[in-house]
Backbone as a ProteinNet text record, in pm:
[ID]
protein_1_A
[PRIMARY]
MIERAFVHVGGPPGSGKTTFIEAMLAGADALALVARCLRDDTLAQARESTPRAHPELRRYRQAGAAGVAAYTFPGQQSGTDDFFMTNLMMNYSQAVVVEGDSPLDYVDLRVFVAPAPARTEHLFVRRRRSPGEAAGGAALHRLFSDPGGLAEIFARVGSEPLAELARNNPALVEKMRAILREVSTEPASVFPQGSEEHWSVADAYAGIEHAGLVVVNFRHGANRQAAEALVADVVRLRKDKELAADILGIRGNRIPVTAVVADLADPKDPGRKKAIARTQRTIRSRSS
[TERTIARY]
-511.6	-618	-557.7	-610.7	-562.2	-634.8	-561	-618.6	-604.6	-692.1	-686.6	-596.6	-528.3	-452.6	-537.4	-542.1	-620.8	-526.8	-544	-460.3	-550.8	-524.3	-599.9	-513.5	-566.5	-495	-568.9	-505.3	-565.2	-479.7	-529.3	-458.2	-555.8	-511.3	-601.3	-651.5	-762.9	-816.3	-713.1	-704.6	-614.8	-469.6	-438.9	-298.4	-240.1	-326.7	-277.6	-310.5	-412.7	-447.9	-489.2	-575.5	-621	-505.6	-417	-299.4	-212.5	-197.3	-119.1	-184.3	-316.5	-386	-374	-381.8	-360.1	-222.5	-121.7	13.9	21.1	-47.9	-53.9	-112.4	-225.9	-295.1	-213.1	-144.7	-64	52.5	106	222.6	191.5	61.7	24.7	10.1	45.5	24.7	-84.7	-169.8	-278.3	-410.1	-519.9	-652	-689.4	-730.6	-759.1	-896.1	-967.3	-1091.1	-1058.8	-1129.7	-1105.3	-1237.5	-1243	-1361.1	-1323.4	-1400.2	-1383	-1484	-1434.6	-1520.2	-1532.2	-1650.3	-1677.8	-1763.8	-1721.2	-1802.2	-1903.1	-2029.6	-2138.2	-2228.4	-2214.8	-2288.6	-2436.2	-2481.4	-2624.4	-2700.8	-2630.1	-2695.8	-2743.9	-2853.3	-2903.9	-2833.8	-2789.2	-2718.8	-2624.1	-2531.4	-2431	-2493.9	-2428.4	-2477	-2362.1	-2392.9	-2296.4	-2352.8	-2267.6	-2311.6	-2195.2	-2228.7	-2125.4	-2161.2	-2174.7	-2211.1	-2104.3	-2145.8	-2050.9	-1978.8	-2045.2	-1986.6	-1897.1	-1886.3	-1804.4	-1658.8	-1596	-1461.3	-1354.6	-1353.4	-1250.7	-1273.6	-1401.2	-1428.8	-1388.9	-1412	-1371.4	-1219.7	-1146.6	-1000.1	-954.2	-1019.8	-985	-1003.8	-1119.6	-1148.4	-1042.6	-1012.6	-917.1	-777.3	-746.7	-615	-605.3	-720.8	-715.5	-779.7	-859.1	-924.8	-1023.4	-1028.7	-1120.4	-1263.6	-1281.8	-1413.8	-1401.2	-1502.5	-1496.9	-1633.3	-1632.9	-1758.7	-1733.2	-1839.2	-1839.2	-1915.8	-1860.5	-1920.4	-1926.8	-2048.9	-2070.5	-2126.3	-2069.9	-2108.6	-2123.1	-2209.3	-2238.6	-2152	-2024.8	-1933.2	-1963.3	-1984.4	-1999.1	-2122	-2221	-2342.3	-2324.2	-2215.2	-2190.9	-2071	-2087.9	-1979.1	-1898.8	-1783.9	-1699.7	-1774.3	-1863.6	-1937.5	-2019.1	-2068.8	-2147	-2065.1	-1938.8	-1853.2	-1828	-1806.2	-1778.4	-1900	-2019.3	-2140.5	-2179.3	-2098.1	-2129.4	-2115.9	-2179	-2165.5	-2020.4	-1949.2	-1808.3	-1729.5	-1749.8	-1670.3	-1711.9	-1819.9	-1858.4	-1769.5	-1698.2	-1609.4	-1479.9	-1422.8	-1294.4	-1183.9	-1089.3	-973.9	-863	-745	-630.9	-594	-651.3	-624.8	-748.6	-765.4	-873	-810	-835.6	-781.4	-896.6	-882.6	-983.3	-925.1	-990.4	-943.7	-1037.9	-980.3	-1060.8	-1079.3	-1200.6	-1231.5	-1238.9	-1184.7	-1180.2	-1291.3	-1371.2	-1472.9	-1418.2	-1288.5	-1228.6	-1154.7	-1164.7	-1092.7	-944.9	-916.8	-778	-746.6	-627.2	-576.4	-432.1	-383.1	-245.6	-144.9	-187.5	-97.7	-179	-138.1	-198	-102	-152.3	-73.7	-129.4	-41.3	-83.6	-14.1	-94.2	-40.3	-57.5	52.9	50.4	108	55.9	117.8	243.9	332.1	448.9	398.8	442.4	389.5	439	358.9	402.6	509.1	582.2	691.4	643.5	519.7	467.6	398.4	388.5	320.4	418.2	369.3	451.1	370.4	439	371.6	329.9	416.2	388.7	350.2	248.2	203.3	184	190.9	167.5	21.9	-43.6	-182	-197.3	-296.8	-325	-397.5	-361.3	-420	-557.7	-654.9	-789.7	-792.6	-891.6	-902	-912.1	-982.2	-995.1	-862.5	-781	-649.6	-560.6	-568	-486.2	-523.4	-655	-700.2	-654.3	-662.3	-615.8	-467.6	-391.4	-248	-214.7	-290.1	-267.1	-295.1	-400.9	-434.3	-324.9	-272.6	-165.2	-39.3	-9.3	108.5	95.7	-24.5	-46.9	-35.8	-84.4	-76	68.1	157.3	297.8	371	334.8	414.2	362.1	233.1	172.1	121.3	167.9	121.3	-30.5	-94.4	-239.7	-315.2	-243.4	-308.7	-398.4	-355.8	-435	-566.4	-562.2	-683.9	-779.8	-724	-808.5	-878.8	-806.5	-866.7	-977.9	-955.4	-1058.8	-1182.8	-1161.2	-1273.4	-1354	-1285	-1354	-1443.1	-1403.6	-1484.8	-1587.1	-1601.3	-1706.4	-1672.2	-1544.4	-1504.9	-1442	-1525.6	-1476.7	-1408.2	-1457.2	-1384.7	-1240.5	-1218.3	-1082.1	-1002.2	-1068.8	-1000.1	-954.4	-1041.1	-1006.2	-892.6	-896.5	-789.1	-656.5	-657.6	-535.1	-483	-574.2	-531.4	-467.1	-517.4	-471.7	-357.4	-318.2	-211.6	-107.8	-29.7	68.9	171.7	206.1	304	246.5	117.8	52.4	44.2	12	3.9	139.1	243.6	377.3	416.7	377.1	407.8	334.7	209.7	132.7	195.2	237.4	300.4	431.6	505.7	631.4	606.7	499.3	464.9	427.2	350.1	310.9	431.9	525.6	647.1	724.4	725.9	804.1	748.3	613.3	552.6	515	538.8	494.3	612.7	579.2	678.7	714.2	810.2	847.3	725.9	690.8	568.8	563.1	673.9	671.3	645	668.1	650.5	522	438.3	312.5	229.8	210	150.3	225.1	329.7	407	318	335.3	253	277	166.4	176.1	188.3	191.8	206.7	71.2	57.5	-67.6	-67.1	48.8	59	119.1	91.2	146.7	165.9	247.4	267.1	151.4	112.3	5	35.9	-31.8	-17.6	-112.1	-64.9	-147.1	-268.1	-379.3	-504.5	-490.7	-411.5	-396.8	-334.8	-265	-197	-254.6	-375.7	-437.1	-441	-388.1	-382.9	-245.5	-157.9	-24.7	55.2	21.4	96.4	71.6	-37.3	-69.3	-25.7	32	65.6	194.6	196.8	319.4	396.5	328.6	390.7	341.2	432.1	398	462	380.1	427.7	399.8	505.1	488.9	494.7	380	366.1	426.2	542.1	617.2	584.1	505	466.2	561.3	558	642.9	616.3	720.9	708.4	694.7	680.6	667.7	805.3	804	927.8	980.9	1078.8	1130.6	1195.1	1260.5	1324.9	1221.4	1105.1	998.6	942.7	932.1	883.4	978	1108.1	1206	1205.9	1179.7	1171.9	1051.5	940.3	822.8	852.6	921.8	960.8	1050.1	1143.8	1232.7	1154.6	1050.9	969.1	888.8	840	765.5	854.5	977.2	1071.5	1105	1120.8	1157	1047.8	923.4	812.5	832.7	892.2	910	1042.9	1123.9	1253	1262	1185.7	1187	1091.3	1142.7	1062.3	945.4	969.1	862.3	751.8	788.4	688.7	611	684	619.3	522.3	561.5	475.5	348.4	359.9	243	152.1	209.6	130.5	92.4	188.6	160.1	102.9	143	92.1	143.3	86.2	136.1	101.7	2.5	-34.2	22.2	109	160.8	249.2	247.7	329.3	470.3	566.8	705.9	786.7	720.4	790.6	829.5	952.3	994.9	900.7	872.6	781.9	862.2	803.2	861.6	807.5	893.6	851	935.3	868.9	940.7	883.9	969	925.3	913.5	801	779.2	696.4	725.3	638.4	550.1	428.5	341.2	297.7	311.9	273.3	382.5	501.1	615.2	645.7	615.5	640.3	786.7	878.4	1020.7	1075.5	991.5	1038.8	1081.8	1202.4	1251.8	1163.7	1114.2	1028.9	898.7	840	717	743.1	853.4	887	902.7	967.1	987.9	855.2	766	636.2	552.5	550.2	473.1	530.4	662.8	725.7	684.9	671.5	630.1	489.2	398.5	262.1	257.8	337.9	339.4	389.2	486.9	536.2	424.6	345.8	236.2	133.1	96.5	-2.6	47.3	170	224.7	231.8	267.6	281.4	149	38.7	-92.4	-167.1	-133.4	-211.7	-138.9	-20.3	52.7	58
434.4	375.5	291.9	170.9	83.2	115.1	136.9	164.4	42.7	35.5	-72.6	-36.7	-136	-120	-176.9	-104.1	-149	-186.3	-308.4	-360.8	-404.4	-353.2	-395.2	-486.4	-603	-698.8	-710.9	-661.9	-666.3	-744.1	-754.4	-828.4	-903	-954.8	-1024.9	-1156.3	-1207.4	-1335.1	-1447.4	-1531.3	-1645.3	-1614.1	-1491.9	-1453.7	-1505.1	-1536.3	-1584.3	-1492.3	-1408.4	-1313	-1384.5	-1484.9	-1556.8	-1631.7	-1688.8	-1757.5	-1659.7	-1538.3	-1436.7	-1401.5	-1387.2	-1352.3	-1465.4	-1589.3	-1702.4	-1693.9	-1660.2	-1646.8	-1531.8	-1420.7	-1307.7	-1349.1	-1418.1	-1457.4	-1556.4	-1646.5	-1747.2	-1683.4	-1574.9	-1511.8	-1391.4	-1357.7	-1236.6	-1263.1	-1163.4	-1171.5	-1074.1	-1035.2	-942	-1002.5	-966.4	-1011.1	-940.4	-1017.8	-959	-1001.6	-907.2	-933.7	-935.2	-1017.4	-1025.1	-1014	-925.7	-908.9	-933.7	-1017.5	-1037.5	-946.6	-848.9	-741.7	-744.8	-710.3	-706.9	-585.6	-507.8	-392.8	-439.9	-401.2	-436.3	-315	-242.7	-118.2	-139.4	-264.6	-290.9	-290.4	-292.6	-294.8	-155.6	-153.8	-26.9	8.2	-92.4	-68.7	-185.6	-161.2	-262.1	-381.8	-498.4	-621.1	-691.4	-744.1	-821.7	-961	-1062	-1198.6	-1279.8	-1390.8	-1479.5	-1625.5	-1664.7	-1803	-1901.6	-2004.6	-2101.2	-2176.8	-2193.1	-2271.5	-2189	-2060.3	-1974	-2019.7	-2061.2	-2121.4	-2029.1	-1902.3	-1810.2	-1775.8	-1754.5	-1724.5	-1841.5	-1963.2	-2080.4	-2083.7	-2048.2	-2045	-1938.2	-1822.7	-1718.6	-1770.1	-1833.7	-1884.8	-1986.1	-2078.9	-2184.3	-2128.1	-2014.8	-1953.8	-1872	-1848.2	-1779.1	-1642.1	-1604.3	-1473.7	-1466.7	-1352.5	-1333.5	-1313.8	-1273.4	-1254.5	-1242.4	-1289.4	-1285.6	-1244.7	-1191.9	-1157.3	-1136.6	-1157.9	-1119.2	-987.7	-890.9	-757.7	-712.9	-686.7	-640.7	-499.1	-408.8	-268.3	-204.6	-101.8	-40.4	79.1	69.8	173.8	309.6	406.6	545.2	568.4	479.6	498.3	454.9	388.9	339.2	411	466.3	536.6	445.1	496.6	421.4	389.4	478.6	457	328.6	290.8	168	46.6	44.9	-67.1	-68.3	48.8	55.8	21.8	23.8	-9.4	-156.2	-237.5	-378.7	-452.5	-570.1	-653.6	-694.3	-717.8	-756.3	-652	-525.2	-419.1	-386.1	-447.8	-431.2	-514.9	-610.3	-695.6	-621.6	-656.6	-599.4	-660.1	-579.1	-629	-526	-570.6	-480.3	-458	-539.7	-526	-566.3	-501	-534.7	-554.9	-671.2	-703	-707.7	-633.5	-629.3	-693.4	-796.7	-862.4	-829.8	-800.2	-772.5	-624.3	-583.7	-442.2	-374.4	-255.4	-188.7	-85.3	-93.5	8.9	124.5	121.6	220.3	328.4	450.9	562.6	560.8	507.3	509.1	376.3	325	207.8	235.6	161.5	180.1	114.6	8.3	-60.2	-122.9	-93.4	-158.5	-265.9	-388	-500.8	-543.4	-564.6	-613.9	-747.1	-853	-985.8	-1013.7	-1039.8	-1061.2	-1197.3	-1260.6	-1384.8	-1353.2	-1449.2	-1429.6	-1408.1	-1302.3	-1271.6	-1368.5	-1381.9	-1457.8	-1376.9	-1442.4	-1373.9	-1255.3	-1261.3	-1154.3	-1043.6	-1058.2	-958	-852.4	-727.6	-616.5	-533.8	-477.4	-394.3	-260.7	-199.9	-68	-78.3	-3.8	-1.3	144	168.5	301.6	312	422.2	445.5	588.1	608.6	743.1	821.4	947.5	1033.1	1081.6	1076.6	1122.5	1275.7	1335.7	1482.3	1541.8	1472.3	1522.8	1524.8	1421	1416.5	1527.6	1550.5	1655.5	1792.3	1815.8	1944	1958.5	1848.8	1853	1879.8	1820.8	1844.6	1989.3	2049.6	2190.7	2279.3	2244.4	2322.9	2311.5	2191.4	2172.2	2245.9	2240.7	2310.9	2461	2515.3	2658.1	2690.1	2600.3	2622.3	2638.6	2557.8	2564.2	2682.7	2716.4	2813	2955.7	2974.1	3107.2	3143.9	3255.6	3296.6	3313.6	3343.3	3359.9	3231.1	3121.5	2994.1	2944.4	2961.8	2913.4	2990	3121.2	3202.3	3160.4	3131.6	3090.5	2958.6	2863.1	2733.4	2750.1	2833	2856.9	2919	3012.9	3080.4	2982.3	2891.7	2795.9	2699.8	2664.8	2571.1	2643.8	2775.4	2850.2	2902.1	2905.5	2955.4	3093.2	3192	3326.6	3388.3	3364.4	3419.3	3370.1	3240.8	3189.6	3246.5	3263.9	3323.3	3464.8	3542	3678.6	3680	3584.3	3573.5	3545.8	3458.2	3424.5	3543.9	3622.5	3739.4	3846.1	3859.7	3966.7	3927	3800.5	3754	3674.5	3741.1	3670.4	3592.6	3643	3571.5	3437.7	3438.8	3314.9	3215.5	3265.3	3178.3	3115.2	3196.2	3143.2	3036.9	3056.8	2956.8	2826.2	2834.2	2714.4	2642.7	2720.5	2659.7	2592.3	2652.5	2592.4	2459.8	2454.2	2329.6	2222.6	2260.8	2164.9	2111.5	2200.7	2155.7	2055	2080.6	1995.7	1854.5	1840.3	1709.1	1640.4	1705.6	1649.5	1611.2	1554.5	1528.3	1659.3	1656.2	1777	1832.3	1960.2	2014.2	2001.9	2019.6	2013.4	1873.7	1772.6	1635.7	1572.9	1650.6	1593.2	1548	1636.9	1603.4	1684.3	1631.4	1708.2	1764.5	1893.6	1956.6	1890.4	1860.7	1799	1647.8	1591.1	1446.3	1380	1288.3	1217.4	1081.3	1033.3	904.1	920.5	824.4	828.8	686.8	674.5	544.6	515.1	388.3	345.3	204.8	164.1	28.1	-63.9	-179.1	-275.3	-314.1	-341.5	-369.6	-482.9	-583.1	-698.3	-660.1	-545	-503	-373.1	-338.5	-214	-209	-102.8	-85.9	-109.8	-173.8	-204.8	-77.5	30.3	154.7	221.9	184.1	245.4	159.2	44	-50.3	-11.5	-32	-14.8	-144.6	-255.8	-388	-463.8	-509.9	-590.4	-727.2	-830.9	-968.4	-1038.6	-1077.2	-1155.2	-1301.6	-1368.5	-1505.3	-1602.1	-1652.5	-1739.7	-1885.5	-1943.1	-2082.5	-2175.1	-2301.9	-2402.6	-2403.6	-2400.3	-2404.3	-2268.8	-2162.5	-2027.7	-1974.6	-1865.8	-1805	-1709.5	-1751.8	-1666.9	-1540.2	-1550.2	-1432.5	-1325.4	-1366.9	-1271.1	-1211.2	-1292.8	-1242.9	-1137.8	-1161.7	-1066.4	-938.6	-952	-834	-747.7	-812.7	-737.5	-659.7	-721.1	-652.8	-532.8	-550.4	-440.5	-325.2	-356.6	-251.9	-176.3	-246.8	-181.1	-79.3	-117.1	-25.6	91	61.1	164.6	270.2	232.1	325.8	450.6	437.6	552.2	623	572.7	634.5	697.8	646.1	697.2	816.4	933.8	1055.6	1048	993.6	987.9	892.7	775.6	680.6	737.6	796.6	852.1	963.9	1049	1160.5	1111	1013.6	964	879.1	795.4	695.9	743	797.7	841.5	981.9	1067.9	1203.9	1286.7	1406	1498.4	1452	1360.6	1312.5	1173.8	1126.5	991.4	973	851.9	816.9	786.7	869.7	849.3	773.1	727.3	650.5	515.3	469.1	340.5	227.5	139.8	28.2	-95.9	-182.2	-312.9	-409.6	-465	-555.7	-681.9	-797.6	-923.6	-1029.8	-1125.3	-1249.5	-1352.6	-1422.1	-1515.5	-1635.2	-1748.5	-1865.8	-1865	-1814	-1796.1	-1927.9	-2037.6	-2168.4	-2228.7	-2167.4	-2221.6	-2134.2	-2180.9	-2100	-2062.5	-2135.4	-2107.2	-2013	-1972.9	-1888.8	-1751.2	-1704	-1573.9	-1456.7	-1458.7	-1349.6	-1342.4	-1457.8	-1462.1	-1407.7	-1448.4	-1400.2	-1248.8	-1193.9	-1049.1	-976.1	-1030.2	-966.7	-969.4	-1082.7	-1092.4	-1000	-991.1	-901.1	-756.6	-720.7	-583.6	-554.7	-648.8	-627.3	-624.7	-707.9	-710.4	-578.3	-518	-386.5	-282.3	-286.1	-191.7	-213	-338	-368.3	-327.8	-358.5	-322.5	-170.9	-99	46.4	115.5	53	114.5	65.5	-55.7	-115.3	-115.5	-53.3	-52.1	88.9
3696.7	3616.7	3504	3486.3	3380.5	3251	3144.1	3013.8	2923.9	2825.1	2729.4	2612.8	2563.3	2439.3	2325.4	2213.4	2098.4	1984.9	1934.1	1826.1	1712.4	1593.4	1474.9	1389.8	1353	1270.1	1137.4	1029.4	897.3	799.3	676.9	573.6	485.9	372	280.1	338.4	287.3	335.9	323.2	426	422.3	447.9	488.6	507.5	638.6	736	864.9	981.2	965.9	1071.6	1200.9	1187.4	1306.5	1372	1291.6	1346.1	1423.9	1372.4	1442.5	1575.7	1577	1701.2	1802.2	1756.4	1846.1	1912.3	1833.2	1887.5	1986.7	1956.5	2048.8	2182.8	2176.7	2299.4	2380.6	2310.7	2380.5	2455	2400.6	2462.1	2547.5	2560.2	2633.6	2781.9	2862.6	3006.7	3049.4	2952.7	2980.3	2932.4	3000	2957.8	2828.2	2726.7	2596	2545.5	2486.4	2414.3	2266.1	2189	2045.7	1970.2	1872	1787.7	1642.4	1577.4	1433.6	1365.1	1289.9	1239.4	1087.2	1039.8	896	865	767.3	723.3	619.9	641	549.1	534.7	424.2	405.9	374.4	363.3	342	473.9	585.7	716.2	755.7	832.4	885.8	1016	1089.7	1214.6	1243.1	1333.6	1365.2	1436.1	1419	1482	1553.8	1671.4	1748.8	1771.2	1759.8	1785.1	1840.7	1906	1962.2	1934.3	1808	1776.9	1821.6	1890.8	1944	1832.8	1716.7	1608.5	1516.4	1540.7	1454.8	1466.2	1354.9	1364.1	1420.2	1377.3	1427.8	1574.4	1612.4	1752.6	1841.3	1794.5	1872.1	1889.4	1785.3	1795.1	1893.4	1894.3	1990.7	2133.8	2157.9	2292.6	2335.7	2246.9	2280.2	2305.3	2241.7	2259.1	2387.6	2453.1	2581.9	2587.4	2487.1	2489.9	2606.1	2673.5	2785.7	2738.9	2614	2555.9	2406	2332.2	2186.2	2131	2008.7	1942.5	1794.5	1717.3	1576.5	1567.7	1496.2	1490.2	1344.9	1296.9	1160.5	1165.9	1087	1098.9	960.9	949.1	819.1	782.4	803.3	756.5	814.4	724.5	766.3	852.3	844.1	923.1	1068.1	1096.7	1232.3	1292.2	1410.8	1475.4	1566.4	1609.2	1701.5	1830.4	1873.1	1997.3	1992.3	1873.9	1862.5	1905	1866	1903.9	2054.3	2111.9	2254.8	2340.5	2279.2	2353.9	2339.7	2274.5	2258.7	2391.9	2398.1	2518.1	2539.6	2429	2440.2	2517.5	2483.7	2543.6	2686.8	2734.7	2874.1	2966.2	2907.7	2986.4	3020.6	3135	3172.9	3086.8	3047.6	2972.1	2976.1	2940.9	2927.7	2781.6	2694.3	2551.9	2472.6	2359	2265.5	2128.8	2069.3	1937.6	1838.1	1729.8	1624	1499.4	1449.8	1327.1	1211.7	1095.1	976	954.6	915.1	896.5	1033	1042.8	1172.9	1187.1	1294.7	1322.2	1404.1	1435.2	1524.2	1446.7	1495.9	1434.3	1473	1590.4	1639.1	1706.2	1682	1753.5	1793	1891.2	1936.6	1843.3	1775.6	1683.1	1571.2	1447.7	1330.8	1282.3	1272.9	1224.8	1090	993.4	862.3	838.4	821	793.5	644.5	577	431.3	397.3	293.6	246.6	167.3	154.3	68.2	-74.1	-141.4	-274.9	-381.8	-485.7	-603	-675.7	-763.1	-833.4	-915.7	-963.2	-1049.1	-970.4	-839	-756.4	-707.2	-700.6	-654	-554.3	-455.3	-356.6	-415.4	-496.3	-552.1	-699	-737.8	-877.4	-919.6	-1049.4	-1103.7	-1147.5	-1109.8	-1147.1	-1198.3	-1282.1	-1331.3	-1223	-1210.8	-1109.3	-1154.3	-1063.7	-1096.4	-1098.8	-1167.9	-1169.9	-1029.9	-938.7	-801.7	-729.1	-750.2	-687	-740.2	-872	-932.3	-876.2	-859.5	-803.2	-658.5	-583.2	-445	-436.8	-529.2	-531.6	-560.2	-652.6	-684.6	-563.3	-488.4	-369.7	-263.9	-245.5	-148.2	-190.1	-319.9	-369.3	-344.2	-366	-342.4	-193.6	-107.5	35.8	81.1	23.9	63.5	-0.2	-123.6	-198.5	-191.6	-162.9	-166.4	-27.7	28.6	160.9	168.5	54.2	53.9	33.1	16.6	-13.3	97.7	222.9	334.8	344.6	328.5	333.3	222.3	103.7	-8.8	19.6	80.1	111.9	215	318.3	418.4	353.5	262.6	196.6	112.6	43.7	-43.5	34.3	156	234.4	320.9	299.1	366	503.8	538	669.7	653.5	624.4	599.3	721.7	845.5	961.5	969.3	941.6	942.7	826.1	710.9	595.9	628.6	694.2	731.1	832.5	926.7	1025.1	956.5	855.7	784.4	706	647.6	569.1	658.2	780.8	868.1	961	956.1	1044.6	966.7	884.2	801.6	883.7	1002.3	1085.9	1132.6	1168.5	1211.7	1096.6	977.6	859.6	830.8	838.2	810.5	913.4	1038.1	1141.4	1110.7	1067.2	1033.1	914.1	815.2	697.6	735.6	829.4	874.2	944.6	1024.3	1092.3	990.9	888.8	785.3	710.5	681.9	613.2	698.8	829.5	919.4	929	925.8	945.9	815.1	702.2	574.8	489.1	373.1	271.7	203.3	111.9	38.9	-34	-16.6	-75	-225.1	-293.2	-438.6	-490.4	-403.9	-450.3	-399.9	-325	-278.4	-397	-494	-621.8	-726.9	-788.1	-884.3	-994.6	-1022.5	-1125.3	-1260.8	-1328.2	-1459.6	-1453.9	-1334.3	-1322.1	-1337.5	-1432.3	-1453.8	-1387.1	-1347.3	-1281.3	-1141.7	-1058.3	-923.2	-873.1	-768.7	-705.6	-611.7	-606.7	-518.7	-468.3	-362.8	-310.7	-387.3	-427.6	-498.5	-414.1	-480.8	-410	-308.7	-340	-250.9	-117.1	-113.4	8.9	64.7	26.6	72.8	224.8	282	426.4	486.1	410.4	462.7	490	417.5	432.6	567.9	635.7	764.9	882.9	856.9	964	1034.9	1166.2	1242.9	1253.9	1224.2	1224.2	1102.5	1019.1	901.2	916.7	902.9	912.8	780.9	710.3	588.3	628.2	620.7	668.4	566.5	600.9	510.3	540.1	452.5	470.6	396.3	432.1	367.4	216.7	140.1	-4.6	-70.2	9.8	-46.5	-84.7	-158	-205	-98	-20.8	86.8	31.9	-82.3	-139.8	-171.7	-224	-254.1	-126	-19.1	109.5	166.1	157.3	206.9	123.4	-6.3	-92.6	-54.8	-16.7	26.4	154.1	248.3	371.9	339.1	247.7	209.3	148	68.7	8.5	114	215.8	323.4	394.5	420.8	485.9	392.7	263.6	165.8	151.5	177.7	163	246.6	364.2	453.4	431.5	340.6	314.1	175.3	81.2	-54.9	-65.2	-98.3	-98.3	-196	-314.8	-414.6	-371.2	-321.5	-273.5	-155.8	-59.7	59.1	21.7	-71.9	-112.4	-177.9	-269	-342	-255.1	-168.7	-96	43.1	117.6	254	259.4	165.8	162.5	277.9	294.9	396.6	537.3	549.4	682.6	709.9	624.6	637.8	758.9	810.4	925.8	879.9	923.6	883	988.4	1096.1	1198.6	1140.5	1162.6	1106.7	1146.2	1050	1072.1	1109.6	1191	1217.7	1113.2	1030.9	923.6	928.6	933	948.5	855.8	819.4	755.4	865.5	872.1	982.7	938.4	996.5	984.9	1108.6	1094.5	1209.4	1272.2	1200	1254.2	1341.8	1342.3	1416.4	1537.6	1660.3	1780.2	1799.3	1737.7	1754	1647.4	1552	1442.5	1495.1	1460.1	1510.4	1469.2	1345.5	1299.9	1377	1402.7	1483	1622.7	1685	1819.1	1820.9	1718.2	1711.8	1697.1	1614	1592.7	1719.9	1789.1	1912.5	2019.2	2025.6	2122.7	2096.1	1968.6	1933.5	1984.8	1969	2017.2	2169.2	2233.5	2379.5	2437.5	2370.5	2417.6	2411.7	2304	2291.1	2400.6	2425.7	2528.2	2665.8	2696.9	2828.4	2847.3	2740.9	2752.3	2778.8	2733.5	2751.5	2875.7	2921.9	3029.8	3164	3170.4	3296.5	3355.1
[MASK]
++++++++++++++++++++++++++++++++++++++++++++++++++++++++++++++++++++++++++++++++++++++++++++++++++++++++++++++++++++++++++++++++++++++++++++++++++++++++++++++++++++++++++++++++++++++++++++++++++++++++++++++++++++++++++++++++++++++++++++++++++++++++++++++++++++++++++++++++++++++++++++++++

């Protein structure tokens, strides 16, 4: 059975997302559907449209997409099933590319396209921790350090049967805590006690921390040194314990990210070729 590969392409407005998708489609050997998605919480239900004059949809078609659509959805009120029931998704394909806001809970590859930053822009910023974050950090610290912490958390959320199970099975609790330690950052650094500030991703790059592929679109006249520094910071996020603890948290993806500087308008650019090859590997692995 042939399965579809799902690729989400995000990034700030004007960063080059559509240009990247055009390059993907031009180099793909698989049938691909493309949806341009926008979250709008004022809507009562999701909407699908295929206006012929829509500039991005026209570019998708010209680049070789097997089907295109604009999809607007109301955030939490719209489930993933709504997207899968669209006319677009009724078409046969081996890949589905979502540009913009994602209505999907899971994708095979998250791509973040970023512009080369200005000299005064930074990927990481310091922010004050909210009271809710501090309380959550204390709970996580107790979970790792106190054998009774897991039972207490279950009791607080109203799951007394699970709390009782945790109290009566210390070996099982210890095994769960060991698994959490293995897949998480250092427990003491998840939310350091007494810490009022933490590292965060700057608003302009929100979502970059979850990407498996980051493309810094280096246009003519931009600062290449700043673009390369941004790529270095993306890689550092998964290696620096303090950054990883604050930004990725215990559920953060620690798998190395592919991060490149590329001129997406130049088909011969090495960075662009590397980025497209990364997406093609994902599509082939899921559709073959």
